[in-house]
C-alpha positions as CSV (number, residue, x, y, z in Angstrom):
1,M,79.1,216.3,69.8
2,R,80.2,212.8,69.7
3,K,83.6,211.8,69.2
4,Q,85.2,211.0,66.0
5,L,86.1,207.2,66.2
6,R,88.5,205.6,64.2
7,N,87.2,203.0,61.7
8,V,89.0,199.2,61.4
9,F,89.7,200.4,57.6
10,D,91.2,203.6,58.6
11,Q,94.8,202.4,57.7
12,Y,94.5,202.2,54.4
13,D,94.7,205.0,51.8
14,R,92.4,206.0,49.5
15,K,93.6,204.4,46.3
16,E,91.8,201.6,44.7
17,N,93.5,198.5,45.7
18,H,93.1,199.4,49.2
19,I,89.5,199.9,48.6
20,T,89.0,196.5,47.2
21,H,91.3,194.7,49.8
22,S,88.5,195.8,52.2
23,L,85.5,194.8,50.2
24,L,87.4,191.4,49.8
25,V,87.8,191.2,53.7
26,V,84.2,191.9,54.0
27,F,83.0,189.1,51.4
28,S,85.7,186.8,52.8
29,R,83.4,186.5,56.0
30,N,80.2,186.6,54.8
31,R,80.0,183.8,52.3
32,D,76.3,184.4,51.4
33,L,76.6,187.9,50.7
34,L,79.3,187.5,48.3
35,D,77.0,184.3,46.5
36,K,74.2,187.0,46.2
37,F,76.5,190.0,44.9
38,L,77.7,187.1,42.1
39,K,74.7,186.1,41.3
40,K,73.1,189.6,40.8
41,Y,75.6,189.9,37.7
42,N,75.2,186.6,36.6
43,I,78.3,184.8,37.8
44,K,77.4,181.3,39.9
45,L,80.4,180.8,42.5
46,S,81.4,177.0,42.7
47,E,80.7,175.3,46.1
48,K,84.6,174.4,45.8
49,K,86.2,176.0,48.5
50,I,87.2,179.7,47.3
51,N,90.0,182.2,47.8
52,L,90.1,186.0,48.1
53,L,93.6,188.0,47.1
54,S,94.1,191.6,46.6
55,Q,97.2,192.7,44.6
56,A,98.6,189.5,44.3
57,S,98.0,186.8,41.2
58,P,97.0,183.5,42.5
59,I,99.3,181.9,39.9
60,P,102.8,183.5,38.5
61,I,102.4,185.9,35.6
62,K,104.6,187.9,33.9
63,E,103.1,191.1,32.8
64,R,103.3,193.0,36.4
65,E,101.6,195.8,34.7
66,S,98.5,194.4,34.4
67,V,97.3,192.6,37.7
68,P,93.7,193.5,38.9
69,D,93.4,195.2,42.0
70,G,91.6,191.9,43.6
71,Y,90.8,187.9,43.1
72,I,88.0,185.8,44.0
73,Y,89.3,181.6,42.9
74,T,88.8,178.0,43.6
75,D,91.8,176.1,45.5
76,D,91.9,174.3,41.8
77,Y,92.5,177.2,39.8
78,D,89.5,176.2,37.5
79,F,87.5,179.4,38.6
80,C,88.9,182.7,39.1
81,I,87.2,186.2,39.0
82,G,89.4,189.1,38.4
83,I,88.2,192.8,40.3
84,E,89.5,196.2,39.0
85,T,88.4,199.2,40.9
86,K,88.3,203.0,40.5
87,I,87.5,205.9,42.8
88,E,86.9,208.5,39.7
89,K,84.8,208.5,37.3
90,D,85.8,208.1,33.7
91,S,89.1,206.7,34.4
92,L,88.9,203.1,32.8
93,R,92.2,202.4,30.1
94,K,91.4,199.8,27.4
95,E,95.2,198.5,27.8
96,Q,94.6,197.9,31.6
97,L,91.7,195.9,30.9
98,S,92.8,194.4,28.0
99,G,95.9,193.0,29.8
100,H,93.5,191.8,32.8
101,I,91.3,189.7,30.5
102,K,94.8,188.2,29.0
103,Q,96.3,187.4,32.5
104,L,93.0,185.8,33.2
105,S,92.4,183.6,30.0
106,D,94.9,181.2,32.1
107,F,92.1,179.9,33.8
108,D,89.3,177.6,32.7
109,N,86.5,179.8,33.7
110,S,87.2,183.5,34.5
111,F,85.3,186.7,34.9
112,L,86.5,190.2,35.1
113,I,84.2,192.4,37.3
114,V,85.0,196.6,36.8
115,I,83.7,198.7,39.6
116,S,83.8,202.4,39.3
117,P,81.8,205.5,40.3
118,D,80.1,205.7,36.7
119,E,77.0,205.7,36.7
120,E,76.3,204.2,33.3
121,E,77.8,201.5,31.9
122,P,81.4,203.0,30.3
123,I,81.6,202.8,26.5
124,L,84.7,201.1,26.9
125,V,83.5,198.1,28.8
126,K,80.4,197.8,26.1
127,E,83.2,197.8,23.3
128,I,85.0,195.2,25.2
129,K,82.0,193.2,25.7
130,N,81.9,192.2,21.7
131,H,84.9,190.1,22.3
132,Y,84.6,189.1,25.7
133,K,81.4,188.1,27.5
134,N,82.5,187.8,30.6
135,I,83.3,191.3,31.5
136,R,80.9,192.6,34.5
137,F,80.3,196.3,34.9
138,V,79.1,197.7,38.7
139,S,78.7,200.9,39.8
140,W,80.0,201.8,43.3
141,P,76.4,203.6,44.0
142,D,74.7,200.4,43.2
143,L,77.1,197.9,44.9
144,L,76.5,200.1,48.0
145,E,73.0,200.1,47.7
146,F,73.1,196.7,46.8
147,L,75.5,195.6,50.2
148,S,73.0,198.0,52.4
149,Q,70.4,196.2,51.5
150,N,71.2,192.7,51.6
151,G,74.3,192.7,54.3
152,P,76.0,191.2,56.2
153,G,73.6,188.0,56.0
154,K,71.7,185.5,58.2
155,K,74.8,183.1,58.2
156,S,77.5,186.1,59.3
157,D,78.9,185.7,62.3
158,K,80.0,188.5,64.8
159,V,82.8,189.6,63.3
160,G,81.4,189.1,59.8
161,E,78.8,191.8,60.7
162,Y,81.2,194.0,62.3
163,L,83.3,194.3,59.3
164,F,80.7,194.8,56.9
165,E,79.2,197.9,59.6
166,E,82.7,199.1,59.5
167,F,83.3,198.7,56.0
168,I,80.1,200.7,54.9
169,N,81.1,203.8,57.0
170,Y,84.3,203.8,55.5
171,M,82.7,204.1,52.2
172,E,80.4,206.7,53.3
173,R,83.5,208.9,52.9
174,H,84.0,208.7,49.4
175,Y,81.3,211.1,48.7
176,K,81.8,210.9,44.9
177,M,80.8,206.9,45.0
178,T,77.8,206.6,47.8
179,P,74.6,206.4,47.4
180,F,72.1,207.3,50.4
181,M,72.0,204.6,52.8
182,G,70.6,206.4,55.5
183,F,71.9,208.6,58.6
184,R,74.6,206.2,59.9
185,F,77.7,208.7,61.5
186,Q,78.8,205.5,63.1
187,G,82.5,207.3,63.5
188,G,80.6,210.0,65.5
189,Y,79.4,213.3,63.9
190,D,81.2,214.4,60.7
191,R,80.0,217.9,59.2
192,D,81.4,216.9,55.9
193,L,79.4,213.9,56.0
194,A,76.5,215.7,57.2
195,T,76.6,218.3,54.3
196,H,76.9,215.2,51.9
197,Y,73.7,213.6,53.7
198,V,71.6,216.9,53.0
199,K,72.8,217.3,49.1
200,K,71.6,213.3,48.5
201,V,68.8,213.8,50.5
202,S,67.5,217.2,49.0
203,S,68.0,215.7,45.4
204,I,66.0,212.5,46.3
205,I,62.8,214.3,48.0
206,T,62.9,217.5,46.0
207,P,60.6,216.4,43.7
208,K,58.0,215.5,46.4
209,I,58.3,218.4,48.3
210,G,57.0,220.1,45.0
211,I,53.7,218.4,45.4
212,F,53.4,218.9,48.9
213,Y,54.3,222.7,48.9
214,P,53.6,223.9,45.3
215,N,54.3,227.4,46.0
216,C,58.0,226.5,47.6
217,V,59.9,225.5,44.5
218,N,63.2,227.7,44.9
219,K,65.8,225.8,47.0
220,R,69.6,226.9,47.7
221,S,72.2,226.3,44.6
222,K,75.0,225.9,47.5
223,I,74.6,223.9,50.6
224,S,76.8,225.4,53.1
225,S,77.3,224.3,56.8
226,S,78.8,227.5,57.6
227,G,77.7,228.9,61.0
228,G,75.8,225.9,62.0
229,F,74.9,222.7,61.0
230,P,74.1,222.0,57.0
231,W,70.2,222.5,55.9
232,E,68.2,222.6,53.3
233,A,65.0,224.7,52.7
234,W,62.3,225.1,49.7
235,Y,60.6,228.6,49.4
236,Y,58.4,230.9,47.6
237,K,60.4,234.0,47.9
238,D,64.2,234.9,46.7
239,E,65.8,234.3,50.0
240,P,64.3,231.5,52.8
241,R,64.6,234.3,55.8
242,N,62.0,236.3,54.2
243,S,59.2,233.6,53.7
244,L,57.1,230.6,55.6
245,H,59.0,227.6,54.5
246,P,59.5,223.4,55.0
247,A,63.0,222.7,55.6
248,F,65.4,219.9,57.2
249,T,68.6,220.2,59.4
250,V,71.2,217.1,60.0
251,Q,72.4,217.7,63.6
252,S,75.0,216.1,65.8
253,D,72.1,213.8,67.6
254,Q,68.9,214.5,65.8
255,L,67.1,215.3,62.3
256,R,64.9,218.4,62.6
257,C,62.1,218.3,59.8
258,V,60.0,221.7,60.4
259,I,57.9,224.8,58.7
260,T,60.1,227.5,59.6
261,L,58.8,231.1,59.8
262,G,61.4,233.0,58.5
263,N,62.5,236.4,60.4
264,G,61.7,238.4,57.3
265,A,58.6,236.7,56.7
266,K,56.4,240.2,58.0
267,R,53.0,239.1,56.5
268,E,53.2,235.4,58.0
269,W,54.4,236.8,61.5
270,Q,51.2,239.1,61.9
271,N,48.8,236.5,60.6
272,F,50.7,234.3,63.5
273,A,50.4,237.3,66.0
274,K,45.9,237.4,65.0
275,I,46.1,234.0,65.3
276,L,47.6,234.0,68.7
277,N,45.6,237.1,70.2
278,N,42.2,235.3,69.6
279,G,40.5,232.8,71.5
280,K,38.8,231.2,68.7
281,N,41.8,230.8,66.2
282,I,44.1,229.7,68.9
283,E,41.8,226.9,69.7
284,S,42.2,226.4,65.6
285,F,46.1,226.4,65.8
286,K,45.8,223.4,68.8
287,S,44.1,221.4,66.6
288,F,46.8,221.5,64.2
289,L,49.4,221.0,66.7
290,R,47.5,218.1,68.2
291,K,47.3,216.6,64.8
292,I,51.3,216.9,64.0
293,Y,51.8,215.1,67.7
294,E,49.6,212.1,66.8
295,D,50.9,211.8,63.4
296,R,54.9,211.7,64.7
297,V,57.0,209.3,63.6
298,E,57.3,206.4,66.5
299,N,60.1,207.6,69.1
300,S,60.1,211.3,67.8
301,E,59.2,214.3,69.2
302,A,56.9,217.0,67.8
303,V,58.2,220.4,68.9
304,I,58.2,224.2,68.5
305,S,61.4,226.2,68.3
306,I,61.9,229.8,69.1
307,R,65.0,231.3,67.8
308,Q,66.5,235.0,68.4
309,R,69.5,236.0,66.0
310,H,71.2,238.8,64.6
311,Y,73.2,239.4,61.9
312,F,76.8,240.7,61.0
313,H,75.9,240.3,57.2
314,Q,73.7,238.6,54.3
315,Q,75.1,235.2,55.2
316,T,76.0,234.6,58.5
317,A,73.7,234.3,62.0
318,V,74.7,234.8,65.5
319,R,72.2,232.5,67.8
320,D,71.7,234.8,71.0
321,A,68.6,232.5,72.3
322,E,66.9,229.8,71.6
323,T,63.6,228.0,73.2
324,I,62.5,224.0,72.4
325,I,58.9,223.3,73.9
326,T,57.4,220.0,73.1
327,I,53.9,220.2,71.6
328,A,52.9,217.3,74.1
329,T,53.9,219.9,77.4
330,L,52.3,223.0,75.1
331,L,49.0,221.1,74.6
332,G,49.3,219.5,78.0
333,I,49.4,215.8,77.1
334,D,50.9,215.4,79.6
335,P,48.6,217.3,82.7
336,S,51.7,217.6,85.1
337,K,53.7,219.2,82.7
338,F,51.4,221.8,81.1
339,N,52.3,225.1,82.1
340,D,50.6,228.7,80.5
341,I,53.9,230.1,80.5
342,W,54.9,228.5,77.1
343,W,51.9,229.7,75.7
344,D,52.8,233.4,76.8
345,L,56.2,232.9,75.9
346,I,55.0,232.0,72.2
347,R,52.4,235.0,72.0
348,S,54.7,237.1,73.8
349,V,57.1,236.4,70.6
350,A,54.5,237.0,67.7
351,N,53.6,240.3,69.3
352,T,57.1,242.0,70.0
353,K,58.3,240.5,66.4
354,T,58.7,244.3,64.7
355,K,61.4,245.0,67.5
356,Y,63.4,241.7,67.5
357,N,65.0,238.8,64.5
358,Y,62.5,236.0,65.6
359,Q,62.7,232.6,63.8
360,L,59.8,230.1,64.4
361,E,60.3,226.6,64.0
362,I,56.7,223.8,64.2
363,G,57.9,220.0,63.5
364,Y,59.5,216.9,64.4
365,D,62.8,216.0,66.2
366,L,63.9,212.7,65.1
367,Q,67.1,211.2,67.6
368,Y,69.6,208.7,65.3
369,D,69.6,206.4,68.2
370,K,65.7,206.2,69.0
371,V,64.3,206.2,65.4
372,Q,66.7,203.3,64.1
373,E,64.9,203.5,61.0
374,L,67.1,206.5,60.2
375,S,69.9,204.5,59.6
376,S,68.8,202.8,56.7
377,P,67.4,204.1,53.2
378,K,64.0,204.2,54.9
379,A,65.0,207.5,56.3
380,I,63.8,209.2,53.2
381,D,60.1,207.6,53.8
382,I,60.0,208.9,57.2
383,I,61.6,212.6,56.0
384,L,58.7,212.6,53.1
385,K,56.3,211.5,55.9
386,C,57.0,214.3,58.1
387,F,56.7,216.9,55.6
388,E,53.4,215.3,54.3
389,N,51.9,215.6,58.0
390,L,53.3,219.4,58.2
391,K,51.5,220.2,55.0
392,P,48.0,221.3,56.6
393,L,49.8,223.7,59.1
394,Y,51.7,225.4,56.5
395,E,48.5,225.9,54.5
396,Y,46.9,227.5,57.8
397,L,49.5,229.8,58.1
398,S,50.5,230.9,55.2
399,V,49.4,234.3,53.7
400,S,48.4,234.2,49.7
401,V,51.6,234.3,48.0
């Protein structure tokens, strides 16, 4: 497991003004990104030299209790943007925003940008627009998605690029505010962040999974990483251990997308044993494995995993043994690595299932540092492609439900 590294913004607390300061630091080194951001919200920034401040007004003020968390302004004080940030939903206060607007009225041209985790524009902001047109609402999920798609920008220097990446990594930890931007783990693997990824990905891809696997409509109500890496599964019985089902796991170095043959799926295990003990059927099974291998994402591995477990109670499993075999090795795609011993092992596992607790997984291992797209929102497309590729195998191994 990789060591957790300190982020350059870790020195700040989770208070709104510290997050605002971090954002302004990023914008200060990425002017084109700042221009694009403001343009998105119909604010045209002057070509004059600009300054960015946090927790300090560019001009003397009387009402200290109504100071925005940040400012963007020109040297001649002709233009100023006040920024108010919140890290909790429904936390905006009318008197605070009204005070900000009053203070900004000292500038010839002013705007107030309100950033909060609220997904929809708050009613308070809509009410203020009736008398102050220059207020802009920005949701944190939208802002972070915008940054991930546009930043740091072609004109950024190395410092700007570094600060941008550090900020995105820092903001990932604020789960309530962060959209799914890919599997990053730039600060090292974090189990809580991995669980957050599973929740986000699950909510996005579940509708598609229901199309690929119509019988697999159930999914766990609670995602936990106790006893191992966080995972998600869709299944047709009351418990995933009793079924054949699609599942994915967010591991320390890789994402695994597989069809899982659960320990309690008796009829499916019997069917699997029949396949492996019949020459004609095993050739058919090999054709499915070859297709899975050929359709894999570039730089990923197509694998079969066999795992033996025992259970202290219903929720926690202890892993006794695991064997991972690449499908390329199993099929002899590289003849020098082919060995019938692996087929003998898989056949033996299927034939002794009544004596032992086995779980079988067939699918893809995608390492974060090899499949670069996993660090971006494109990861969703990759995951869906994996599950779409595995659908024919699922149907082949299924027993009518």
